C-alpha positions in Angstrom: 0.0 0.0 0.0 1.3 3.4 -0.9 1.0 6.6 1.2 -2.4 8.3 0.8 -2.3 12.1 0.3 -5.5 13.5 1.8 -6.8 17.0 0.9 -7.0 17.8 4.6 -3.3 17.1 5.2 -2.3 18.8 2.0 -4.3 21.9 2.9 -2.9 21.9 6.5 0.7 21.7 5.4 0.4 24.1 2.5 -1.3 26.7 4.7 2.0 27.2 6.4 3.8 28.3 3.3 2.5 31.6 2.0 4.7 31.9 -1.0 3.1 28.7 -2.5 -0.2 30.5 -2.3 1.0 33.9 -3.4 2.8 32.7 -6.6 1.3 30.5 -9.3 4.3 28.2 -9.4 5.3 24.6 -8.7 8.4 24.9 -6.6 10.7 21.9 -7.1 14.2 23.4 -6.3 14.1 22.4 -2.7 17.6 21.0 -2.6 18.8 24.5 -3.3 16.6 26.2 -0.7 13.3 25.4 0.9 10.3 27.7 1.3 9.7 29.2 4.8 6.6 28.4 6.9 4.8 31.1 8.8 5.8 29.5 12.1 9.5 30.2 11.3 8.9 33.7 10.0 6.8 34.6 13.0 9.6 33.4 15.4 12.1 35.6 13.6 9.8 38.6 13.6 8.9 38.1 17.3 12.5 38.0 18.3 13.2 41.3 16.6 10.1 42.9 17.9 10.4 41.8 21.5 13.9 40.5 22.4 16.4 42.2 20.1 19.6 43.2 21.7 23.3 42.4 21.5 23.7 39.1 23.4 26.4 38.3 25.9 27.6 41.9 26.2 24.9 43.4 28.4 23.8 42.8 32.0 20.5 44.6 31.4 17.4 42.4 31.0 16.9 42.8 27.2 20.4 41.6 26.5 20.0 38.7 28.9 16.8 37.7 27.0 18.6 37.8 23.7 21.4 35.6 25.1 18.8 33.2 26.5 17.0 33.0 23.1 20.3 32.3 21.3 21.5 29.6 23.7 18.0 28.0 23.9 18.1 27.8 20.1 21.5 26.1 20.2 20.1 23.5 22.7 17.1 22.7 20.5 19.4 22.2 17.5 21.7 20.0 19.6 18.8 17.8 20.7 17.5 17.6 17.1 20.6 15.9 15.8 21.4 14.0 19.0 24.5 16.0 20.0 25.9 15.2 23.5 25.7 18.9 24.5 24.9 22.3 23.1 28.7 23.0 23.3 29.1 20.8 20.3 26.9 23.1 18.1 28.7 26.1 16.4 26.5 28.5 14.6 27.8 29.7 11.3 26.3 31.4 8.2 25.8 28.2 6.3 27.2 24.7 5.6 29.9 26.2 3.4 31.2 28.4 6.2 31.1 25.4 8.5 33.3 23.3 6.2 35.7 26.2 5.7 36.0 26.7 9.5 36.6 23.0 10.0 39.1 22.5 7.2 41.1 25.6 8.2 41.1 25.0 11.9 41.4 21.2 12.0 44.0 20.9 9.3 46.2 23.5 11.0 46.3 21.0 13.9 46.5 17.6 12.2 47.8 18.0 8.6 51.5 17.5 7.6 53.4 17.2 4.4 52.5 14.0 2.6 49.3 13.4 4.5 46.1 12.4 2.7 42.5 13.6 2.8 39.9 11.3 1.3 37.0 13.2 -0.4 34.1 11.4 -2.1 33.6 12.1 -5.8 30.0 13.1 -5.0 30.7 16.2 -2.9 29.2 19.6 -3.3 32.0 22.0 -4.1 31.6 23.4 -0.6 32.7 20.0 0.9 35.6 19.7 -1.6 37.2 23.1 -2.2 38.1 23.8 1.5 39.9 20.4 1.7 41.5 20.9 -1.6 42.9 24.2 -0.6 44.0 22.9 2.9 45.9 20.1 1.2 47.7 22.5 -1.1 48.6 24.7 1.9 50.1 21.9 3.9 51.6 19.8 1.1 49.0 17.1 1.5 47.1 15.1 -1.1 43.4 14.8 -1.9 42.4 11.2 -2.7 39.0 10.6 -4.4 36.6 8.0 -3.1 34.7 7.1 -6.3 31.2 5.7 -6.5 29.5 3.2 -8.8 27.4 4.4 -11.7 24.3 4.1 -9.5 25.8 6.4 -7.0 26.6 3.8 -4.3 29.8 3.8 -2.4 31.5 0.5 -1.5 33.0 0.0 2.0 35.7 -2.2 0.5 36.8 0.6 -1.8 37.1 2.9 1.2 39.2 0.4 3.1 41.6 0.2 0.1 42.1 4.0 0.1 43.0 4.3 3.7 46.7 4.1 4.8 48.9 5.5 7.6 48.9 8.9 5.9 45.1 9.3 5.8 43.8 11.9 8.3 40.2 12.5 7.4 37.3 11.4 5.2 34.9 14.1 3.9 31.7 12.7 2.5 28.1 13.7 2.0 25.3 11.9 3.8 22.8 12.4 1.0 23.9 13.4 -2.5 22.5 16.7 -3.8 22.7 15.2 -7.3 21.7 11.6 -7.0 19.6 11.7 -3.8 21.3 8.6 -2.5 21.9 8.1 1.3 25.4 6.8 2.1 26.1 4.3 4.9 27.8 6.8 7.1 27.7 4.6 10.2 29.7 1.9 8.4 32.1 4.5 7.0 32.6 6.0 10.4 33.4 2.6 11.9 36.0 1.9 9.2 37.5 5.4 9.7 37.8 5.0 13.5 39.3 1.6 13.2 42.1 3.2 11.3 42.4 6.4 13.4 40.9 8.5 10.6 38.4 11.3 11.3 35.1 11.6 9.4 33.4 14.8 8.4 29.9 14.6 6.9 27.9 17.1 4.8 24.4 16.9 6.2 23.0 19.7 4.2 20.6 17.4 2.3 20.1 14.7 4.9 19.2 16.7 8.0 16.0 18.2 6.4 14.7 14.9 5.0 15.7 12.0 7.2 16.4 11.6 10.9 20.0 12.3 11.7 21.6 11.3 15.0 25.3 12.1 15.3 25.9 9.9 18.3 24.3 6.9 16.5 26.3 7.6 13.3 29.4 8.3 15.4 30.6 11.0 13.1 33.3 13.4 14.2 31.9 16.4 12.4 28.6 17.3 10.6 27.6 20.5 8.7 24.2 21.7 7.5 22.4 24.9 6.5 19.2 26.4 7.9 18.0 27.6 4.5 17.7 24.1 3.2 15.5 23.1 6.2 12.8 25.8 6.3 14.9 28.5 8.1 16.2 31.8 6.7 19.4 32.2 4.7 22.4 33.2 6.8 22.3 30.6 9.6 24.2 27.3 9.5 25.6 24.7 11.9 28.9 22.9 12.5 28.6 20.0 14.8 31.8 18.5 16.2 32.7 16.1 19.0 33.6 18.3 22.0 37.0 16.7 22.5 37.9 17.5 18.9 36.5 21.0 18.8 38.2 21.8 22.1 41.7 21.2 20.6 41.1 23.2 17.4 42.3 26.8 17.2 39.9 29.6 16.4 39.0 30.3 12.8 38.1 34.0 13.1 39.1 36.5 15.8 37.4 39.4 17.6 34.2 40.0 19.5 32.8 37.4 21.8 35.3 34.6 21.0 37.8 36.0 23.4 38.2 35.6 27.2 41.0 38.1 27.8 43.1 40.3 25.6 46.5 42.0 26.5 48.9 43.9 24.3 50.8 40.8 23.6 48.3 37.9 23.6 44.8 36.6 24.1 42.9 33.7 25.6 39.8 32.4 24.0 36.3 31.7 25.2 35.1 28.2 25.9 33.2 26.1 23.4 31.4 26.9 21.3 32.0 30.6 21.6 35.6 30.6 20.5 34.4 29.8 17.0 31.7 32.5 16.9 33.5 35.9 16.4 31.6 39.1 16.4 27.9 39.8 16.8 26.0 36.6 16.2 22.9 36.0 14.2 20.4 35.6 17.0 17.3 36.0 14.8 18.6 33.3 12.4 19.3 30.9 15.3 15.8 31.6 16.8 14.2 30.9 13.4 16.3 27.7 12.9 15.0 26.5 16.3 11.5 27.3 15.1 12.2 25.1 12.0 13.4 22.3 14.3 10.1 22.5 16.2 8.2 22.4 12.9 10.0 19.2 11.9 9.4 17.7 15.3 5.7 18.5 15.3 5.1 17.3 11.7 7.3 14.3 12.3 9.8 12.6 10.0 7.5 9.7 9.5 5.0 12.0 7.7 7.9 13.9 5.9 9.5 10.8 4.6 6.3 9.1 3.6 5.2 12.1 1.6 8.6 12.7 0.0 9.1 9.0 -0.9 5.7 8.7 -2.4 6.2 11.8 -4.5 9.6 10.6 -5.6 8.2 7.2 -6.6 5.4 8.8 -8.6 7.7 11.3 -10.3 10.2 8.7 -11.3 7.6 6.4 -12.7 6.1 9.2 -14.8 9.5 10.4 -16.0 10.7 6.9 -17.0 7.7 6.6 -19.3 8.7 9.8 -21.3 10.9 9.2 -24.4 14.4 10.7 -24.2 14.6 11.1 -20.4 17.5 9.4 -18.6 17.6 9.6 -14.8 21.0 9.6 -13.2 21.8 7.2 -10.4 19.8 4.2 -9.3 16.6 3.0 -11.0 15.1 2.5 -7.6 13.1 5.5 -6.3 14.0 4.4 -2.7 17.6 5.5 -3.5 16.7 9.1 -4.5 15.1 10.7 -1.3 13.3 13.4 -3.2 16.1 14.2 -5.7 15.7 13.3 -9.4 18.5 14.5 -11.7 17.9 13.8 -15.4 19.2 14.3 -18.9 16.9 15.1 -21.8 18.2 13.5 -25.0 19.1 16.2 -27.6 18.2 19.2 -25.3 20.5 21.3 -23.2 19.5 21.4 -19.5 19.2 25.2 -19.6 16.6 24.9 -22.3 14.8 22.2 -20.3 14.6 24.4 -17.3 13.4 27.4 -19.4 10.6 25.4 -21.0 9.6 24.0 -17.6 9.6 27.5 -16.1 7.3 28.6 -18.9 4.9 25.9 -17.6 5.3 27.3 -14.1 7.6 24.6 -12.8 10.8 25.7 -10.9 13.7 23.2 -11.3 17.5 23.6 -11.3 19.7 23.3 -14.3 23.5 23.1 -14.4 26.2 21.2 -12.6 24.6 21.6 -9.1 28.0 22.6 -7.6 29.2 19.0 -8.1 31.3 19.2 -11.3 33.7 16.4 -10.3 30.8 14.0 -9.9 29.1 14.9 -13.1 32.3 14.8 -15.1 33.0 11.3 -13.6 29.5 10.1 -14.5 29.8 11.7 -18.0 33.0 9.9 -18.6 31.5 6.6 -17.4 28.7 7.0 -20.0 31.3 7.7 -22.7 30.2 11.3 -23.1 26.9 10.3 -24.8 24.5 12.8 -23.4 23.8 16.4 -24.4 24.8 19.3 -22.1 28.2 17.9 -21.1 28.3 17.9 -17.3 25.1 19.9 -17.0 21.8 18.2 -16.0 18.3 19.1 -14.8 17.3 18.4 -11.2 13.8 18.1 -9.7 14.0 18.2 -5.9 10.9 17.6 -3.9 9.8 18.5 -0.4 6.9 17.3 1.9 4.8 20.3 0.9 4.7 19.3 -2.7 1.6 17.4 -3.9 0.8 14.6 -6.3 -1.0 17.2 -8.5 2.2 19.1 -8.8 4.1 15.9 -9.8 1.5 15.4 -12.5 2.0 18.9 -13.9 5.8 18.6 -13.6 5.7 15.3 -15.7 3.5 17.0 -18.2 6.0 19.8 -18.6 8.9 17.3 -19.0 6.9 15.5 -21.7 6.6 18.8 -23.7 10.3 19.5 -23.8 11.5 17.5 -26.8 8.4 18.2 -29.0 8.8 21.9 -28.3 12.4 21.7 -29.4 11.4 19.9 -32.6 12.5 16.5 -31.5 9.9 13.8 -32.2 
């Protein structure tokens, strides 16, 4: 039995997202950023209307209230991902900043000439470039962990890449191109058996599946608020306390210090030593509101809806001539993300035609050029657009009716381009 979408549930969920009512569009670019529910926007507005002050720096009541709002938000985020304490949650601007912070600070401590960093071929540029640049800075080497054509990663291949020079594995939990969930718990076990750290990009997984960092036993995890119903400009770096504690600060100034003299400085305790300057309290409060929204709706409902939508979308798209879906043929391996090639049509034209039909999708390399080049080479350079593709990415607030209209738009592409 498949999941049943009821009008009552659809209406209740959609009522939280005013943009979907205010614009006559079908929004299917959720892997890039999600729409924002009124509950999140109201939390942000309420903070700035009632509690806004510079946190930490004042002993007056309003400043204390702002501090409490910020730290309570941190605790809610820690609980959401199963962190041992709120001290393991560092607020940043986004996942990209989180990885940059980690790569700069951690590699300063652990990386030496000749060392190796393993990076999966499926990484978003934000989880590749910081490690690439750190390797160049310290005379280390980036080693690629390559996937199979269906997007799966083999544990045995990872084992074969690890040696006594390997310091860290950087890998996505859920691919923003293929939608596949990686076996992070097994990869973490392999890493730790070999004294290797594991850093995980959770930007796509945290909004769509339950993520518990203690159960996965990851050393670090990064994600962005804007991909999980919160505003742009707030992100998270999770790290095990014993590891974060040893790492030097990434930025300097503001509240990350304990004492400053003419000659030196001492730094604040975790996590504040990584949060220089005036922090984004409103963003943190809104992120906590997004966490509450997820908890109230429940991941069972979220996953049931998104998996049913993915299955329906893939079945419809497979029936359209000239459409090739990247990755696995199994909808269960896509978690709301369907990246495809349209035979004879460049992805930018595909996205433009779909936009004319009111369907918002993403065209391009999806900030994952090494992966798409790798898959392009595997397929012997047989598809149009080179390493560009079109991506449909679904969220729980999408509907079956929208999937129908999306598939109808896809079916029009090749005829409109004169390809019969």
